Biopython code that builds the backbone (N, CA, C, O; Angstrom):
import numpy as np
from Bio.PDB.StructureBuilder import StructureBuilder

atoms = [
    (1, "MET", "N", (-22.846, 41.513, -26.810)),
    (1, "MET", "CA", (-24.173, 41.793, -27.326)),
    (1, "MET", "C", (-25.204, 41.499, -26.239)),
    (1, "MET", "O", (-25.096, 40.508, -25.518)),
    (2, "MET", "N", (-26.189, 42.359, -26.132)),
    (2, "MET", "CA", (-27.201, 42.210, -25.092)),
    (2, "MET", "C", (-28.335, 41.319, -25.579)),
    (2, "MET", "O", (-28.815, 41.464, -26.703)),
    (3, "SER", "N", (-28.753, 40.406, -24.729)),
    (3, "SER", "CA", (-29.857, 39.528, -25.077)),
    (3, "SER", "C", (-31.175, 40.147, -24.614)),
    (3, "SER", "O", (-31.203, 41.173, -23.934)),
    (4, "ILE", "N", (-32.248, 39.494, -25.000)),
    (4, "ILE", "CA", (-33.579, 39.951, -24.600)),
    (4, "ILE", "C", (-33.722, 39.896, -23.078)),
    (4, "ILE", "O", (-34.397, 40.742, -22.491)),
    (5, "GLY", "N", (-33.104, 38.926, -22.447)),
    (5, "GLY", "CA", (-33.166, 38.821, -20.985)),
    (5, "GLY", "C", (-32.547, 40.021, -20.294)),
    (5, "GLY", "O", (-33.082, 40.518, -19.303)),
    (6, "TYR", "N", (-31.408, 40.492, -20.821)),
    (6, "TYR", "CA", (-30.771, 41.679, -20.247)),
    (6, "TYR", "C", (-31.663, 42.902, -20.408)),
    (6, "TYR", "O", (-31.805, 43.702, -19.483)),
    (7, "ILE", "N", (-32.256, 43.043, -21.573)),
    (7, "ILE", "CA", (-33.123, 44.195, -21.830)),
    (7, "ILE", "C", (-34.350, 44.146, -20.922)),
    (7, "ILE", "O", (-34.771, 45.175, -20.395)),
    (8, "ALA", "N", (-34.927, 42.954, -20.737)),
    (8, "ALA", "CA", (-36.076, 42.812, -19.844)),
    (8, "ALA", "C", (-35.686, 43.134, -18.403)),
    (8, "ALA", "O", (-36.448, 43.777, -17.680)),
    (9, "LEU", "N", (-34.510, 42.690, -17.989)),
    (9, "LEU", "CA", (-34.045, 42.967, -16.632)),
    (9, "LEU", "C", (-33.836, 44.464, -16.416)),
    (9, "LEU", "O", (-34.214, 45.002, -15.375)),
    (10, "ILE", "N", (-33.245, 45.127, -17.384)),
    (10, "ILE", "CA", (-33.039, 46.573, -17.276)),
    (10, "ILE", "C", (-34.382, 47.296, -17.235)),
    (10, "ILE", "O", (-34.546, 48.260, -16.487)),
    (11, "GLY", "N", (-35.342, 46.837, -18.035)),
    (11, "GLY", "CA", (-36.685, 47.426, -17.999)),
    (11, "GLY", "C", (-37.340, 47.265, -16.641)),
    (11, "GLY", "O", (-37.959, 48.199, -16.131)),
    (12, "LEU", "N", (-37.207, 46.078, -16.052)),
    (12, "LEU", "CA", (-37.756, 45.842, -14.719)),
    (12, "LEU", "C", (-37.082, 46.737, -13.683)),
    (12, "LEU", "O", (-37.747, 47.298, -12.813)),
    (13, "LEU", "N", (-35.775, 46.866, -13.779)),
    (13, "LEU", "CA", (-35.047, 47.734, -12.846)),
    (13, "LEU", "C", (-35.480, 49.186, -12.986)),
    (13, "LEU", "O", (-35.582, 49.901, -11.989)),
    (14, "LEU", "N", (-35.734, 49.628, -14.213)),
    (14, "LEU", "CA", (-36.200, 51.002, -14.418)),
    (14, "LEU", "C", (-37.593, 51.207, -13.830)),
    (14, "LEU", "O", (-37.886, 52.281, -13.303)),
    (15, "CYS", "N", (-38.451, 50.197, -13.912)),
    (15, "CYS", "CA", (-39.776, 50.301, -13.287)),
    (15, "CYS", "C", (-39.655, 50.425, -11.772)),
    (15, "CYS", "O", (-40.343, 51.238, -11.154)),
    (16, "ILE", "N", (-38.792, 49.629, -11.184)),
    (16, "ILE", "CA", (-38.577, 49.690, -9.736)),
    (16, "ILE", "C", (-38.002, 51.046, -9.338)),
    (16, "ILE", "O", (-38.417, 51.630, -8.337)),
    (17, "ALA", "N", (-37.046, 51.547, -10.122)),
    (17, "ALA", "CA", (-36.440, 52.841, -9.814)),
    (17, "ALA", "C", (-37.450, 53.972, -9.962)),
    (17, "ALA", "O", (-37.427, 54.925, -9.184)),
    (18, "THR", "N", (-38.337, 53.878, -10.948)),
    (18, "THR", "CA", (-39.363, 54.907, -11.129)),
    (18, "THR", "C", (-40.309, 54.935, -9.934)),
    (18, "THR", "O", (-40.654, 56.009, -9.440)),
    (19, "TYR", "N", (-40.727, 53.771, -9.471)),
    (19, "TYR", "CA", (-41.591, 53.695, -8.299)),
    (19, "TYR", "C", (-40.886, 54.272, -7.073)),
    (19, "TYR", "O", (-41.484, 55.025, -6.304)),
    (20, "THR", "N", (-39.626, 53.920, -6.895)),
    (20, "THR", "CA", (-38.854, 54.426, -5.760)),
    (20, "THR", "C", (-38.668, 55.935, -5.848)),
    (20, "THR", "O", (-38.774, 56.635, -4.842)),
    (21, "ALA", "N", (-38.388, 56.440, -7.055)),
    (21, "ALA", "CA", (-38.206, 57.882, -7.228)),
    (21, "ALA", "C", (-39.505, 58.636, -6.965)),
    (21, "ALA", "O", (-39.472, 59.752, -6.447)),
    (22, "SER", "N", (-40.647, 58.048, -7.313)),
    (22, "SER", "CA", (-41.914, 58.725, -7.030)),
    (22, "SER", "C", (-42.135, 58.843, -5.523)),
    (22, "SER", "O", (-42.701, 59.831, -5.055)),
    (23, "PHE", "N", (-41.693, 57.845, -4.765)),
    (23, "PHE", "CA", (-41.749, 57.960, -3.310)),
    (23, "PHE", "C", (-40.802, 59.052, -2.827)),
    (23, "PHE", "O", (-41.100, 59.751, -1.859)),
    (24, "GLY", "N", (-39.660, 59.200, -3.501)),
    (24, "GLY", "CA", (-38.733, 60.279, -3.167)),
    (24, "GLY", "C", (-39.347, 61.652, -3.397)),
    (24, "GLY", "O", (-39.144, 62.569, -2.602)),
    (25, "VAL", "N", (-40.094, 61.792, -4.480)),
    (25, "VAL", "CA", (-40.782, 63.064, -4.754)),
    (25, "VAL", "C", (-41.820, 63.335, -3.670)),
    (25, "VAL", "O", (-41.938, 64.463, -3.190)),
    (26, "TRP", "N", (-42.569, 62.312, -3.285)),
    (26, "TRP", "CA", (-43.563, 62.472, -2.227)),
    (26, "TRP", "C", (-42.894, 62.904, -0.925)),
    (26, "TRP", "O", (-43.404, 63.772, -0.216)),
    (27, "THR", "N", (-41.752, 62.297, -0.614)),
    (27, "THR", "CA", (-41.013, 62.648, 0.596)),
    (27, "THR", "C", (-40.470, 64.071, 0.511)),
    (27, "THR", "O", (-40.471, 64.793, 1.508)),
    (28, "TRP", "N", (-40.007, 64.479, -0.667)),
    (28, "TRP", "CA", (-39.494, 65.840, -0.870)),
    (28, "TRP", "C", (-40.602, 66.866, -0.629)),
    (28, "TRP", "O", (-40.368, 67.903, -0.007)),
    (29, "LYS", "N", (-41.800, 66.577, -1.118)),
    (29, "LYS", "CA", (-42.928, 67.501, -0.928)),
    (29, "LYS", "C", (-43.345, 67.606, 0.529)),
    (29, "LYS", "O", (-43.954, 68.601, 0.922)),
    (30, "ARG", "N", (-43.037, 66.617, 1.324)),
    (30, "ARG", "CA", (-43.341, 66.634, 2.759)),
    (30, "ARG", "C", (-42.218, 67.297, 3.560)),
    (30, "ARG", "O", (-42.184, 67.206, 4.787)),
    (31, "LYS", "N", (-41.297, 67.965, 2.851)),
    (31, "LYS", "CA", (-40.193, 68.736, 3.445)),
    (31, "LYS", "C", (-39.140, 67.868, 4.134)),
    (31, "LYS", "O", (-38.406, 68.354, 4.994)),
    (32, "ASN", "N", (-39.062, 66.610, 3.769)),
    (32, "ASN", "CA", (-38.017, 65.740, 4.301)),
    (32, "ASN", "C", (-36.935, 65.625, 3.229)),
    (32, "ASN", "O", (-36.872, 64.629, 2.507)),
    (33, "ARG", "N", (-36.095, 66.635, 3.129)),
    (33, "ARG", "CA", (-35.101, 66.728, 2.056)),
    (33, "ARG", "C", (-34.043, 65.632, 2.147)),
    (33, "ARG", "O", (-33.690, 65.025, 1.136)),
    (34, "PHE", "N", (-33.541, 65.378, 3.338)),
    (34, "PHE", "CA", (-32.506, 64.352, 3.486)),
    (34, "PHE", "C", (-33.054, 62.969, 3.138)),
    (34, "PHE", "O", (-32.394, 62.187, 2.452)),
    (35, "GLY", "N", (-34.250, 62.677, 3.609)),
    (35, "GLY", "CA", (-34.873, 61.389, 3.291)),
    (35, "GLY", "C", (-35.095, 61.226, 1.801)),
    (35, "GLY", "O", (-34.870, 60.147, 1.253)),
    (36, "ALA", "N", (-35.534, 62.286, 1.142)),
    (36, "ALA", "CA", (-35.753, 62.235, -0.303)),
    (36, "ALA", "C", (-34.439, 62.026, -1.043)),
    (36, "ALA", "O", (-34.379, 61.256, -2.002)),
    (37, "PHE", "N", (-33.392, 62.705, -0.603)),
    (37, "PHE", "CA", (-32.082, 62.531, -1.238)),
    (37, "PHE", "C", (-31.610, 61.091, -1.120)),
    (37, "PHE", "O", (-31.099, 60.526, -2.088)),
    (38, "MET", "N", (-31.772, 60.495, 0.046)),
    (38, "MET", "CA", (-31.339, 59.115, 0.239)),
    (38, "MET", "C", (-32.180, 58.148, -0.591)),
    (38, "MET", "O", (-31.657, 57.156, -1.099)),
    (39, "ILE", "N", (-33.467, 58.422, -0.732)),
    (39, "ILE", "CA", (-34.322, 57.576, -1.564)),
    (39, "ILE", "C", (-33.898, 57.673, -3.023)),
    (39, "ILE", "O", (-33.863, 56.658, -3.719)),
    (40, "PHE", "N", (-33.574, 58.872, -3.500)),
    (40, "PHE", "CA", (-33.085, 59.021, -4.875)),
    (40, "PHE", "C", (-31.758, 58.282, -5.057)),
    (40, "PHE", "O", (-31.508, 57.699, -6.112)),
    (41, "LEU", "N", (-30.925, 58.308, -4.046)),
    (41, "LEU", "CA", (-29.659, 57.581, -4.107)),
    (41, "LEU", "C", (-29.902, 56.074, -4.228)),
    (41, "LEU", "O", (-29.210, 55.392, -4.983)),
    (42, "VAL", "N", (-30.870, 55.566, -3.495)),
    (42, "VAL", "CA", (-31.230, 54.148, -3.597)),
    (42, "VAL", "C", (-31.765, 53.835, -4.992)),
    (42, "VAL", "O", (-31.431, 52.798, -5.564)),
    (43, "ALA", "N", (-32.598, 54.728, -5.546)),
    (43, "ALA", "CA", (-33.163, 54.502, -6.880)),
    (43, "ALA", "C", (-32.071, 54.444, -7.942)),
    (43, "ALA", "O", (-32.137, 53.616, -8.851)),
    (44, "VAL", "N", (-31.078, 55.303, -7.838)),
    (44, "VAL", "CA", (-29.973, 55.292, -8.802)),
    (44, "VAL", "C", (-29.142, 54.023, -8.636)),
    (44, "VAL", "O", (-28.721, 53.421, -9.623)),
    (45, "THR", "N", (-28.908, 53.622, -7.403)),
    (45, "THR", "CA", (-28.117, 52.423, -7.142)),
    (45, "THR", "C", (-28.825, 51.164, -7.633)),
    (45, "THR", "O", (-28.183, 50.239, -8.130)),
    (46, "VAL", "N", (-30.153, 51.133, -7.493)),
    (46, "VAL", "CA", (-30.935, 49.979, -7.942)),
    (46, "VAL", "C", (-30.741, 49.742, -9.434)),
    (46, "VAL", "O", (-30.765, 48.596, -9.883)),
    (47, "VAL", "N", (-30.552, 50.793, -10.201)),
    (47, "VAL", "CA", (-30.345, 50.645, -11.642)),
    (47, "VAL", "C", (-28.861, 50.510, -11.974)),
    (47, "VAL", "O", (-28.483, 49.638, -12.757)),
    (48, "ALA", "N", (-28.031, 51.345, -11.400)),
    (48, "ALA", "CA", (-26.630, 51.427, -11.817)),
    (48, "ALA", "C", (-25.827, 50.170, -11.475)),
    (48, "ALA", "O", (-25.070, 49.681, -12.314)),
    (49, "LEU", "N", (-25.974, 49.651, -10.289)),
    (49, "LEU", "CA", (-25.156, 48.512, -9.880)),
    (49, "LEU", "C", (-25.439, 47.247, -10.701)),
    (49, "LEU", "O", (-24.493, 46.632, -11.194)),
    (50, "PRO", "N", (-26.695, 46.838, -10.867)),
    (50, "PRO", "CA", (-26.932, 45.648, -11.700)),
    (50, "PRO", "C", (-26.531, 45.837, -13.159)),
    (50, "PRO", "O", (-26.028, 44.903, -13.784)),
    (51, "VAL", "N", (-26.746, 47.027, -13.709)),
    (51, "VAL", "CA", (-26.343, 47.274, -15.095)),
    (51, "VAL", "C", (-24.825, 47.200, -15.210)),
    (51, "VAL", "O", (-24.309, 46.626, -16.170)),
    (52, "TYR", "N", (-24.116, 47.758, -14.269)),
    (52, "TYR", "CA", (-22.653, 47.676, -14.262)),
    (52, "TYR", "C", (-22.193, 46.219, -14.209)),
    (52, "TYR", "O", (-21.287, 45.820, -14.940)),
    (53, "ILE", "N", (-22.820, 45.436, -13.346)),
    (53, "ILE", "CA", (-22.449, 44.028, -13.224)),
    (53, "ILE", "C", (-22.762, 43.274, -14.517)),
    (53, "ILE", "O", (-21.962, 42.448, -14.957)),
    (54, "LEU", "N", (-23.909, 43.548, -15.125)),
    (54, "LEU", "CA", (-24.262, 42.867, -16.373)),
    (54, "LEU", "C", (-23.297, 43.200, -17.499)),
    (54, "LEU", "O", (-22.933, 42.326, -18.286)),
    (55, "LEU", "N", (-22.883, 44.446, -17.580)),
    (55, "LEU", "CA", (-22.038, 44.862, -18.691)),
    (55, "LEU", "C", (-20.582, 44.447, -18.522)),
    (55, "LEU", "O", (-19.915, 44.144, -19.510)),
    (56, "PHE", "N", (-20.081, 44.426, -17.305)),
    (56, "PHE", "CA", (-18.657, 44.180, -17.092)),
    (56, "PHE", "C", (-18.346, 42.819, -16.474)),
    (56, "PHE", "O", (-17.177, 42.509, -16.240)),
    (57, "ARG", "N", (-19.344, 42.016, -16.211)),
    (57, "ARG", "CA", (-19.112, 40.696, -15.629)),
    (57, "ARG", "C", (-18.390, 39.783, -16.614)),
    (57, "ARG", "O", (-17.523, 39.005, -16.215)),
    (58, "GLU", "N", (-18.735, 39.869, -17.883)),
    (58, "GLU", "CA", (-18.171, 38.973, -18.887)),
    (58, "GLU", "C", (-16.845, 39.462, -19.448)),
    (58, "GLU", "O", (-16.184, 38.738, -20.192)),
    (59, "ALA", "N", (-16.451, 40.674, -19.104)),
    (59, "ALA", "CA", (-15.214, 41.231, -19.669)),
    (59, "ALA", "C", (-13.986, 40.627, -19.032)),
    (59, "ALA", "O", (-12.865, 40.984, -19.392)),
]
sb = StructureBuilder()
sb.init_structure("model")
sb.init_model(0)
sb.init_chain("A")
sb.init_seg("    ")
for serial, (resi, resn, name, xyz) in enumerate(atoms, 1):
    if name == "N":
        sb.init_residue(resn, " ", resi, " ")
    sb.init_atom(name, np.array(xyz, "f"), 0.0, 1.0, " ", f" {name:<3s}", serial, name[0])
structure = sb.get_structure()
């Protein structure tokens, strides 16, 4: 069962990923496609890795 702390942490991670993804969009509009792709990859990793660790650490 997820506690309030886990939900708050996931919310914080989503805020960070949203900010990072907005920088990726800005980079994409400046025609730097590879840089934007790598920034989106970082944004996904920022959310996916901690959530994976939170969900499967106790298993």
